[in-house]
C-alpha positions in Angstrom: 151.7 144.4 113.8 153.5 141.1 114.7 151.3 138.0 114.5 151.9 134.6 113.1 148.7 132.6 113.8 145.4 134.1 115.0 143.2 131.5 116.7 145.8 128.8 116.6 144.4 126.7 119.4 140.8 126.6 118.0 142.0 125.8 114.5 144.5 123.1 115.5 147.1 125.6 114.5 145.3 128.9 114.2 162.5 132.8 123.5 167.7 127.0 129.9 170.7 126.8 131.6 174.0 125.8 130.1 176.5 128.6 130.4 178.0 129.3 127.0 175.6 131.5 125.0 173.9 134.8 124.5 170.7 136.2 125.9 169.5 137.7 122.7 169.6 136.9 118.9 172.9 137.9 117.2 173.4 139.5 113.8 174.2 136.0 112.5 171.8 133.2 113.0 172.8 131.1 116.1 173.2 127.3 115.7 170.9 126.4 118.6 168.5 127.9 121.1 168.4 126.2 124.5 165.3 126.7 126.7 164.9 125.5 130.3 161.3 125.5 131.4 161.1 125.6 135.2 158.0 125.1 137.3 158.5 126.5 140.8 157.0 125.1 144.0 154.0 127.4 145.0 155.3 130.1 147.3 158.9 129.6 146.4 159.2 132.1 143.6 161.2 134.5 145.7 163.6 131.8 146.7 164.1 130.7 143.1 164.7 134.2 142.0 167.4 134.5 144.7 169.1 131.5 143.1 168.9 133.0 139.7 170.4 136.2 141.0 173.4 134.2 142.4 173.8 132.4 139.2 173.8 135.7 137.3 176.4 137.0 139.7 178.5 133.9 139.2 178.4 134.1 135.4 179.4 137.8 135.6 182.4 136.8 137.8 183.8 133.8 135.9 182.5 134.1 132.3 181.3 137.7 131.7 181.2 137.3 127.9 178.3 134.8 128.2 174.7 135.5 129.0 171.2 134.2 129.4 167.6 135.5 129.2 164.7 135.0 131.6 161.0 135.3 130.6 157.9 134.5 132.6 154.2 134.0 131.6 152.5 137.3 130.9 149.4 136.0 132.6 150.1 134.6 136.1 153.4 136.2 136.5 156.7 134.9 137.8 155.2 132.5 140.3 153.7 130.3 137.6 156.9 129.4 135.7 160.2 130.6 134.2 161.8 130.2 130.8 165.6 130.5 130.7 167.0 130.7 127.3 170.3 131.1 125.5 171.3 131.4 121.8 174.3 129.1 121.2 176.9 129.3 118.4 177.6 125.5 118.3 176.3 122.3 119.9 179.4 121.9 122.1 178.2 125.1 123.9 175.6 122.9 125.5 178.2 121.7 127.9 177.6 122.7 131.5 180.2 124.4 133.7 179.8 124.8 137.4 180.1 128.5 137.6 178.6 128.6 141.1 181.6 126.5 142.4 184.1 128.6 140.5 182.6 131.9 141.8 181.7 131.1 145.4 183.5 127.9 146.4 182.2 124.5 147.3 180.3 125.3 150.5 178.3 128.3 149.2 177.7 126.5 145.9 176.2 123.6 147.7 174.0 125.9 149.8 172.7 127.6 146.6 172.1 124.1 145.1 170.0 123.1 148.1 167.9 126.3 147.7 167.4 125.4 144.1 166.3 121.9 144.8 163.8 123.1 147.4 162.3 125.7 145.1 161.9 123.8 141.9 159.0 121.4 141.2 159.8 120.4 137.6 162.3 121.2 134.9 162.4 120.5 131.2 165.2 121.3 128.8 164.8 121.5 125.1 166.9 122.8 122.2 165.7 124.2 119.0 167.3 125.0 115.7 166.7 128.5 114.3 165.2 128.3 110.8 165.4 131.3 108.5 163.1 129.5 106.0 160.4 129.1 108.6 160.7 132.6 109.9 159.7 136.0 108.6 162.1 138.5 110.1 161.6 142.2 109.7 162.8 145.2 111.7 161.6 144.4 115.2 161.8 147.7 117.0 160.5 147.7 120.5 158.1 145.0 121.7 156.3 144.3 125.0 155.5 140.6 124.9 156.4 137.5 122.9 153.6 135.2 121.7 155.0 131.6 121.8 153.5 128.8 119.8 154.5 125.2 120.2 153.4 122.9 117.4 153.7 119.1 117.8 153.9 117.4 114.5 153.2 113.7 113.8 156.2 111.4 113.3 157.1 111.6 109.6 155.0 114.8 109.2 157.9 117.3 109.3 158.3 117.7 105.5 154.5 118.4 105.0 154.5 120.8 107.9 157.6 122.7 106.7 156.0 122.9 103.2 153.0 124.5 104.8 155.2 127.0 106.7 157.0 127.9 103.4 153.6 128.7 101.9 152.7 130.8 104.9 155.9 132.8 104.6 155.3 133.3 100.9 151.7 134.4 101.5 152.7 136.8 104.2 155.4 138.3 102.0 152.8 139.0 99.4 149.9 140.3 101.5 150.9 141.1 105.1 154.4 142.5 105.0 154.3 143.9 108.6 154.0 140.5 110.3 157.1 138.8 111.6 158.1 135.8 113.6 161.0 133.5 114.4 160.7 129.8 113.6 162.6 126.9 115.2 162.7 123.2 114.3 163.2 120.6 117.0 166.6 119.8 118.4 167.8 117.7 121.4 165.0 117.1 123.8 162.2 118.7 121.7 160.9 115.5 120.1 158.8 116.6 117.1 157.9 120.0 118.4 158.4 123.2 116.4 158.5 126.5 118.2 157.6 130.0 117.0 158.2 133.3 118.7 156.1 136.3 117.7 157.3 139.7 119.1 154.3 142.0 119.7 152.8 144.7 121.7 149.7 144.5 124.0 147.7 146.6 121.5 148.2 143.8 118.9 145.9 141.6 120.9 143.0 144.0 120.2 144.0 144.4 116.6 145.0 140.9 115.4 145.1 141.7 111.6 144.7 139.0 108.9 144.2 135.4 109.9 146.2 132.7 108.3 143.3 131.6 106.2 142.8 135.1 104.9 146.5 135.5 104.0 146.6 132.2 102.2 143.3 132.9 100.3 144.4 136.3 99.3 147.8 135.1 98.1 146.8 131.8 96.4 143.0 131.7 96.0 140.4 129.9 98.0 140.9 126.4 96.6 144.7 126.2 97.0 144.4 127.8 100.5 142.0 125.0 101.6 144.5 122.4 100.3 147.4 124.1 102.1 145.4 124.2 105.4 144.3 120.5 105.0 147.9 119.4 104.5 148.8 121.2 107.8 145.9 119.8 109.8 146.8 116.3 108.6 150.2 116.4 110.4 149.7 118.7 113.4 148.8 116.8 116.5 148.9 119.5 119.2 149.3 123.2 119.6 150.1 125.2 122.8 150.3 129.0 122.9 151.2 131.5 125.5 152.4 135.1 126.1 155.7 135.8 127.9 157.3 138.9 129.2 161.0 139.5 129.8 162.7 139.8 133.2 165.7 141.9 132.6 166.5 142.0 136.3 167.2 138.3 136.2 168.7 138.2 132.7 172.3 138.8 131.7 173.5 140.2 128.4 177.0 139.1 127.4 179.4 141.6 128.9 176.5 143.4 130.6 176.0 144.6 134.1 
């Protein structure tokens, strides 16, 4: 079962659209993950998806070795927001290239751009740095949803928070070997926000397994666990969580159809 933090919100802690990149993690750890979070004007989801379909077509035409992934909230569906993400090999891959212009010409690209402007209410772009030391990667297998945790850390609190995460990884290695997650530290546009992605299945929601406190107590004892949790709570200022599902019909694997 794949869970990082049960009850994260109540306990204070309890996968974007540049062109070069991949829609899924590679065998080697990528340098960056770029995520574009898009809020769509109510009633305009179909129009926005038509734009994404044209963008997908353009990338396949002019740069077929690249790709991107699209995920949407598991609750509320596509109309309530989109997450467009890419795994990038280097920071220079953040450069943007007008693939719509290259694929369709100026007139059609302008029309697609107008459709996009009309459909989008708000956009935020963040980049994150994959961190093996903040992750616990095991054999994933198939999964149905991704549980996303965004943790905002106080300025200057990163060392203490990362020490806490190292302890959590160590405890999980000792007492809960089936759990896995991917950890990311903040990059450009992310401020002091860490991001964690937990692949899981719907059944895991009904069978959450060990809590963080239980893992730490079993691995280190009650007193040390309390100290570890206190060090975390002293630097975490906000936690947001959500479930997302993939939209393979809107995504593009490098070299894919």
